[in-house]
C-alpha positions as CSV (number, residue, x, y, z in Angstrom):
1,M,0.0,0.0,0.0
2,N,1.4,3.4,-1.1
3,F,0.8,6.7,0.6
4,S,1.0,10.2,-0.9
5,E,2.2,13.3,0.9
6,L,-0.3,15.1,3.2
7,F,-2.6,17.8,1.7
8,K,-4.5,20.4,3.7
9,Q,-8.3,20.1,3.8
10,T,-11.3,21.5,5.7
11,S,-14.2,19.7,7.4
12,H,-13.3,16.4,5.5
13,L,-14.5,17.9,2.2
14,C,-12.6,15.6,-0.2
15,R,-14.3,13.8,-3.1
16,F,-13.1,11.7,-6.0
17,S,-14.8,12.5,-9.4
18,P,-17.0,9.6,-10.7
19,D,-14.6,8.9,-13.5
20,A,-11.8,8.6,-10.8
21,N,-9.6,11.1,-12.8
22,Y,-9.8,14.0,-10.4
23,L,-9.7,14.7,-6.7
24,A,-11.5,17.8,-5.2
25,N,-10.9,19.1,-1.7
26,I,-11.8,22.3,0.2
27,V,-9.4,24.5,2.1
28,Q,-11.5,27.3,3.8
29,F,-13.1,29.0,0.8
30,R,-10.9,27.6,-1.9
31,L,-11.7,24.6,-4.1
32,I,-8.7,22.6,-5.3
33,I,-8.9,20.1,-8.1
34,R,-6.0,17.6,-8.5
35,E,-5.3,15.0,-11.1
36,V,-5.4,11.7,-9.3
37,R,-2.4,9.9,-10.9
38,T,0.1,12.8,-10.4
39,L,-1.8,14.7,-7.6
40,Q,-0.8,17.9,-9.3
41,I,-3.2,20.9,-9.0
42,V,-5.0,21.4,-12.3
43,H,-7.7,23.9,-11.2
44,L,-8.0,26.3,-8.3
45,Y,-11.3,28.1,-7.6
46,T,-12.2,30.8,-5.1
47,C,-15.6,30.7,-3.5
48,L,-17.5,33.6,-1.9
49,D,-17.3,32.1,1.7
50,K,-16.5,28.9,3.6
51,V,-17.9,25.8,1.9
52,Q,-20.0,23.3,3.8
53,H,-20.7,20.8,1.0
54,I,-19.2,19.7,-2.4
55,Q,-20.5,17.2,-5.0
56,W,-19.4,16.1,-8.5
57,S,-21.8,15.9,-11.4
58,S,-22.3,12.4,-12.8
59,D,-20.1,13.0,-15.9
60,S,-17.3,14.7,-13.8
61,Q,-17.5,17.9,-15.8
62,F,-18.9,20.1,-13.1
63,I,-18.7,20.4,-9.3
64,L,-21.0,22.3,-7.0
65,C,-20.1,24.0,-3.7
66,G,-22.8,24.6,-1.1
67,L,-22.4,27.7,1.0
68,C,-25.3,27.0,3.3
69,K,-24.7,29.8,5.7
70,R,-25.1,32.3,2.8
71,G,-27.9,30.4,1.0
72,I,-25.7,30.1,-2.1
73,V,-24.5,27.3,-4.5
74,Q,-21.6,27.9,-6.7
75,V,-20.9,25.7,-9.7
76,W,-17.6,25.3,-11.5
77,S,-16.7,23.7,-14.9
78,L,-13.5,21.7,-15.5
79,E,-13.7,22.0,-19.3
80,Q,-14.3,25.8,-19.2
81,P,-12.7,27.2,-16.0
82,E,-13.8,30.7,-16.9
83,W,-17.5,29.6,-16.8
84,T,-19.2,30.3,-13.5
85,C,-22.7,29.8,-12.1
86,K,-24.2,31.1,-8.8
87,I,-27.5,30.0,-7.4
88,D,-28.9,32.2,-4.7
89,E,-31.9,30.9,-2.6
90,G,-32.2,34.3,-1.0
91,S,-34.4,34.6,2.1
92,A,-35.6,31.0,1.6
93,G,-32.2,29.8,2.9
94,L,-30.3,26.6,2.0
95,T,-30.0,23.3,3.9
96,A,-28.9,20.9,1.1
97,A,-27.9,20.8,-2.6
98,C,-27.4,17.9,-4.9
99,W,-27.0,17.0,-8.6
100,S,-29.7,15.2,-10.6
101,P,-28.5,12.0,-12.4
102,D,-28.0,13.8,-15.8
103,G,-25.5,16.2,-14.3
104,R,-27.3,19.3,-15.7
105,H,-29.8,20.0,-13.0
106,I,-29.3,21.0,-9.4
107,L,-31.8,20.4,-6.6
108,T,-31.7,22.7,-3.6
109,T,-33.6,22.4,-0.4
110,A,-34.8,25.5,1.4
111,D,-34.7,26.1,5.2
112,F,-37.4,24.3,7.2
113,Q,-38.1,22.0,4.1
114,L,-40.3,24.7,2.6
115,R,-39.6,23.5,-0.9
116,I,-37.2,21.9,-3.3
117,T,-36.0,23.9,-6.3
118,V,-34.8,22.3,-9.5
119,W,-32.4,24.5,-11.4
120,S,-31.5,23.8,-15.0
121,L,-28.0,24.7,-16.2
122,V,-29.0,24.2,-19.8
123,T,-32.2,26.1,-20.2
124,K,-31.9,28.2,-17.0
125,S,-35.4,27.2,-16.1
126,V,-36.6,26.8,-12.4
127,S,-39.1,24.4,-11.0
128,Y,-40.5,24.1,-7.5
129,I,-41.5,21.0,-5.5
130,K,-43.6,21.6,-2.4
131,Y,-44.0,19.7,0.9
132,P,-40.7,17.8,1.1
133,K,-40.4,16.0,4.4
134,K,-37.5,16.5,6.8
135,C,-36.3,12.9,7.5
136,Q,-33.3,10.6,7.3
137,Q,-33.5,10.2,3.5
138,A,-36.2,12.2,1.9
139,L,-35.3,11.6,-1.8
140,D,-33.6,9.0,-3.9
141,F,-32.8,8.5,-7.6
142,T,-33.0,5.2,-9.5
143,R,-29.5,4.0,-10.5
144,N,-30.3,4.5,-14.2
145,G,-31.3,8.1,-13.5
146,Q,-34.9,7.7,-14.8
147,Y,-36.9,8.4,-11.7
148,M,-36.8,10.3,-8.4
149,A,-38.8,9.4,-5.3
150,L,-39.5,12.2,-2.8
151,A,-41.0,11.8,0.6
152,E,-43.7,14.4,1.4
153,R,-45.7,15.4,4.4
154,R,-49.2,16.9,3.8
155,D,-52.1,17.2,6.3
156,C,-50.2,15.2,8.9
157,K,-49.9,12.2,6.5
158,D,-47.0,10.7,4.6
159,F,-46.9,10.7,0.8
160,V,-44.4,9.7,-1.9
161,S,-44.1,11.4,-5.3
162,I,-42.4,9.8,-8.3
163,F,-40.9,12.3,-10.8
164,A,-39.4,11.7,-14.3
165,C,-35.9,13.1,-14.2
166,S,-36.0,13.9,-17.9
167,N,-38.6,16.7,-17.6
168,W,-39.4,16.7,-13.9
169,Q,-43.0,15.9,-14.5
170,L,-45.0,14.2,-11.7
171,L,-45.7,10.6,-12.6
172,K,-47.3,9.2,-9.5
173,H,-48.4,10.5,-6.1
174,F,-49.6,8.2,-3.4
175,E,-50.1,8.0,0.3
176,T,-47.8,5.5,2.2
177,N,-48.9,3.1,4.9
178,T,-46.7,4.8,7.5
179,D,-47.2,7.0,10.6
180,D,-43.9,8.8,10.4
181,L,-41.8,8.0,7.3
182,A,-38.1,8.1,7.9
183,G,-36.6,7.4,4.4
184,V,-37.0,6.1,0.9
185,S,-34.6,3.9,-1.1
186,W,-34.8,2.4,-4.6
187,S,-33.5,-1.1,-5.3
188,P,-30.5,-1.2,-7.6
189,D,-32.6,-2.4,-10.5
190,G,-35.1,0.5,-10.0
191,R,-38.1,-1.8,-9.7
192,V,-38.9,-1.6,-6.0
193,L,-39.1,1.4,-3.6
194,C,-38.4,0.7,0.1
195,V,-40.1,3.0,2.6
196,W,-39.4,2.6,6.3
197,E,-40.8,4.1,9.5
198,S,-39.0,6.3,12.1
199,C,-37.2,4.6,14.9
200,L,-40.4,4.6,17.1
201,K,-41.9,1.8,15.1
202,Y,-40.4,-1.3,13.2
203,K,-42.0,-1.3,9.8
204,V,-40.9,-1.5,6.1
205,V,-43.2,-1.1,3.2
206,L,-42.3,-2.1,-0.4
207,Y,-43.9,-0.3,-3.4
208,T,-43.6,-0.6,-7.2
209,V,-42.9,2.4,-9.4
210,D,-46.6,3.0,-10.0
211,G,-47.3,3.1,-6.2
212,Q,-48.7,-0.4,-5.7
213,C,-47.9,-1.9,-2.3
214,L,-46.0,-5.2,-2.8
215,S,-45.6,-6.1,0.9
216,S,-44.9,-4.8,4.3
217,Y,-42.8,-6.2,7.1
218,H,-42.5,-5.6,10.8
219,A,-40.5,-7.8,13.2
220,Y,-41.9,-6.6,16.6
221,D,-43.9,-4.0,18.4
222,Y,-43.6,-1.5,21.3
223,A,-39.8,-1.0,21.0
224,L,-37.4,1.1,19.0
225,G,-37.3,-0.1,15.4
226,I,-35.1,0.2,12.3
227,K,-31.8,2.0,12.4
228,S,-30.1,1.1,9.0
229,V,-31.2,-0.1,5.6
230,A,-29.2,-1.6,2.7
231,W,-30.0,-3.2,-0.6
232,S,-27.8,-6.0,-2.1
233,P,-26.2,-5.1,-5.5
234,T,-28.5,-7.7,-7.2
235,S,-31.7,-6.3,-5.5
236,Q,-32.3,-9.9,-4.3
237,F,-31.9,-9.0,-0.6
238,L,-32.8,-6.1,1.7
239,A,-30.8,-5.9,4.9
240,L,-32.3,-4.2,8.0
241,G,-30.4,-3.2,11.1
242,S,-32.4,-2.4,14.2
243,F,-32.2,-1.2,17.8
244,D,-32.7,-4.7,19.1
245,E,-29.1,-5.4,17.9
246,K,-30.2,-7.8,15.2
247,L,-29.7,-8.0,11.4
248,R,-32.6,-9.2,9.4
249,I,-32.4,-10.1,5.7
250,L,-35.5,-10.1,3.5
251,N,-35.7,-11.9,0.1
252,H,-37.2,-10.2,-3.0
253,I,-39.7,-12.9,-3.8
254,T,-41.9,-13.1,-0.6
255,W,-40.4,-10.1,1.2
256,K,-40.1,-12.3,4.3
257,S,-37.0,-12.7,6.5
258,V,-34.7,-15.5,5.4
259,A,-32.1,-14.8,8.1
260,E,-32.0,-13.2,11.5
261,H,-28.5,-12.6,13.0
262,S,-27.8,-11.4,16.5
263,H,-24.7,-9.8,18.0
264,P,-24.0,-11.9,21.1
265,P,-21.4,-10.8,23.7
266,L,-19.9,-14.3,23.7
267,L,-18.8,-16.2,20.6
268,D,-17.8,-19.9,20.7
269,N,-18.2,-21.1,17.1
270,P,-15.2,-22.7,15.3
271,A,-16.7,-21.7,12.0
272,I,-16.2,-18.0,12.8
273,V,-12.7,-16.6,12.3
274,V,-11.9,-13.9,15.0
275,Y,-9.2,-11.4,14.2
276,R,-8.1,-9.5,17.3
277,E,-5.8,-6.4,17.1
278,V,-2.9,-6.6,19.4
279,E,0.1,-4.4,20.1
280,M,3.6,-5.4,19.1
281,R,6.2,-4.3,21.6
282,P,10.0,-4.8,21.2
283,N,12.0,-6.5,23.9
284,A,13.8,-4.4,26.5
285,A,17.3,-4.9,25.0
286,R,16.2,-3.8,21.6
287,S,14.3,-0.7,23.0
288,A,17.4,0.4,24.9
289,H,19.3,1.0,21.6
290,M,16.4,3.0,20.1
291,S,15.9,6.8,20.2
292,P,12.8,7.9,22.1
293,T,11.1,8.9,18.9
294,L,11.9,5.6,17.1
295,S,10.9,3.6,20.2
296,S,7.6,5.4,20.4
297,M,6.9,4.7,16.7
298,Y,7.8,1.1,17.0
299,N,5.7,0.6,20.1
300,S,2.6,1.9,18.4
301,Q,2.6,-0.9,15.8
302,T,-0.2,-3.4,15.9
303,K,-1.1,-6.6,14.1
304,Y,-4.0,-9.1,14.0
305,E,-4.0,-12.4,15.8
306,V,-6.4,-15.2,15.1
307,V,-8.2,-16.1,18.4
308,E,-9.6,-19.6,19.0
309,G,-12.1,-20.8,21.5
310,Q,-14.6,-18.6,23.4
311,V,-14.4,-14.9,22.6
312,S,-15.8,-12.1,24.6
313,V,-17.0,-8.9,22.8
314,P,-16.7,-5.7,24.9
315,I,-20.0,-3.9,25.5
316,I,-20.6,-0.3,26.4
317,K,-23.8,0.3,28.3
318,P,-25.8,3.1,26.6
319,D,-27.6,5.8,28.4
320,L,-31.3,5.0,27.7
321,N,-32.4,8.3,29.1
322,K,-30.9,10.3,26.2
323,A,-32.2,10.6,22.7
324,N,-30.7,8.3,20.0
325,P,-29.0,5.9,22.4
326,K,-25.8,4.2,21.3
327,I,-27.3,0.8,20.8
328,G,-28.3,-1.2,17.8
329,V,-27.0,-1.9,14.3
330,S,-26.2,1.5,12.8
331,K,-24.2,0.4,9.8
332,V,-25.0,-2.2,7.2
333,A,-23.3,-2.6,3.8
334,F,-23.0,-5.3,1.1
335,S,-19.7,-6.1,-0.7
336,A,-19.4,-5.2,-4.4
337,N,-20.2,-8.8,-5.4
338,G,-23.0,-9.2,-2.9
339,R,-21.4,-12.2,-1.2
340,Y,-20.7,-10.5,2.2
341,I,-22.3,-8.0,4.4
342,F,-20.8,-6.2,7.4
343,T,-22.5,-4.7,10.4
344,I,-21.5,-2.4,13.3
345,N,-23.4,-2.6,16.6
346,D,-23.3,0.8,18.4
347,N,-23.0,-0.7,21.9
348,M,-20.1,-2.9,20.7
349,P,-18.0,-0.1,19.0
350,H,-14.7,-2.1,19.0
351,A,-16.2,-5.0,16.9
352,L,-17.0,-5.4,13.2
353,W,-19.1,-8.4,12.1
354,I,-18.9,-9.9,8.6
355,W,-21.7,-12.3,7.4
356,D,-21.6,-14.7,4.5
357,I,-24.8,-14.2,2.4
358,K,-24.4,-17.5,0.5
359,N,-24.4,-19.6,3.8
360,L,-26.5,-17.0,5.7
361,A,-24.1,-17.2,8.6
362,Q,-21.4,-15.2,10.3
363,T,-17.9,-15.8,9.0
364,V,-15.6,-13.2,10.5
365,L,-15.3,-11.0,13.6
366,L,-12.8,-8.1,13.8
367,Q,-11.9,-6.8,17.2
368,Q,-10.1,-3.5,17.4
369,L,-8.2,-1.8,20.2
370,A,-10.1,1.5,19.7
371,P,-13.7,2.2,18.6
372,I,-14.4,1.9,14.9
373,K,-15.0,5.3,13.3
374,G,-15.5,4.3,9.6
375,A,-15.8,1.2,7.4
376,E,-16.3,0.8,3.7
377,W,-16.2,-1.9,1.0
378,D,-13.9,-1.6,-2.0
379,P,-16.2,-0.7,-5.0
380,V,-14.5,-3.4,-7.2
381,E,-12.8,-6.1,-5.1
382,T,-14.1,-8.1,-2.2
383,R,-12.1,-6.0,0.3
384,L,-13.1,-4.0,3.4
385,A,-11.2,-1.1,4.9
386,L,-11.8,0.4,8.3
387,C,-10.3,3.1,10.6
388,T,-10.3,3.9,14.3
389,A,-9.1,7.5,14.5
390,N,-5.4,6.5,14.7
391,N,-2.6,6.4,12.1
392,K,-3.5,3.0,10.8
393,V,-5.6,1.5,8.1
394,Y,-7.2,-2.0,8.6
395,V,-8.0,-4.2,5.7
396,W,-9.9,-7.4,5.5
397,S,-10.4,-9.8,2.5
398,P,-11.3,-13.5,2.3
399,A,-7.6,-14.2,2.3
400,G,-7.0,-12.6,5.7
401,S,-6.7,-9.3,7.6
402,L,-3.9,-6.9,8.1
403,S,-3.0,-3.6,9.8
404,V,-1.1,-0.9,7.7
405,E,0.5,2.0,9.5
406,V,0.8,5.4,7.9
407,P,4.5,6.3,7.1
408,G,6.6,7.9,9.8
409,E,6.4,11.5,8.4
410,C,2.6,11.3,8.7
411,K,2.7,10.0,12.3
412,S,0.3,12.7,13.6
413,F,-2.2,12.0,10.8
414,Y,-5.2,10.3,12.4
415,I,-7.7,8.7,10.0
416,S,-11.4,9.3,10.9
417,T,-13.0,9.0,7.4
418,F,-12.1,7.7,4.0
419,D,-13.4,7.4,0.5
420,C,-12.7,4.4,-1.8
421,H,-12.9,4.8,-5.5
422,M,-11.6,2.2,-8.0
423,S,-7.9,1.5,-7.1
424,V,-7.4,4.7,-5.0
425,T,-8.4,5.3,-1.4
426,M,-8.5,8.8,0.2
427,Y,-8.1,9.1,4.0
428,T,-9.0,12.2,6.0
């Protein structure tokens, strides 16, 4: 694994372009564009104020910068650096901005979810969508860019509107069988729309594009419900993580649970491979001949050991008197080939669980010395990377697991987030 030199950035605003040729990052009010292979600066743009959000267009030709505090979006072109665009929401304010799938329209959300505005960069036309709901995931696009689903709240009821992204015409508008909708998510093939309730109730409802209800699923009543949702790449499975510390997997034929996995504090299964991070320390004689700096660097090295027999997973007792308690499965994600899925249980922050979808069973447990801050699958290979806010990167693949330390000159560089794209990974 090779590392570049360090580059300055602000608020973890670093993004690869979709074609993986460029890297954008923000330093205060400046937008810096680098060529990925050489990391040389190819464009430098100056924004009107500090930037809170950046996003590439789907064709990597444009990039938007959201200046939410000023209610402004600035758009920059890579092909024509002299071309500029400024979108000003004025007194309506700005809470979010994103590209449409065609990369030629921008959707901005006003303060207090008053409206969503669709701005065309081609015709300079403006369209308004009323009643967007403030929730976990209010809108989602199909992968082919044909449709957009938007969660709405009208007359104390939940609705979903389906729009055609080609002309932004309303195709379907229907009421959902929910009390307090928390999010919407299209299946990768764009045939099914998943709608789930807020955490106060465990319920998932599946709809077709034309608003017909395919099925609904609820696992239990009178307890906190769903915390995370993820589709498999093939759209055959829907994974649900919940506050009861369980992972449930639904199939696409009957929309019933085909597997229910718990996260027990004790594991004693020889079929599960447990990798535990341990520190490597030099012997006393060797340390005596090292300088203090070198000795400190050497002492911080870690490695994975395979643990056999009964394994205890550390648990942190959450404060149930506070909102959003640190309990339950908050992170669920499938691998690129759909073979594996990993979960993170909030009250077991030092552990990452990997499940085999083919056998519907757990296959790996990773135990870290520090709480896990981020984890992400490689978008191409069956490989998982995670970080724990230190100077190390941890990588798992079916072949094994390893700990990679950031080079010595970057010793104070603590990784808290990262972004994987093709063969390049960015750490911040």
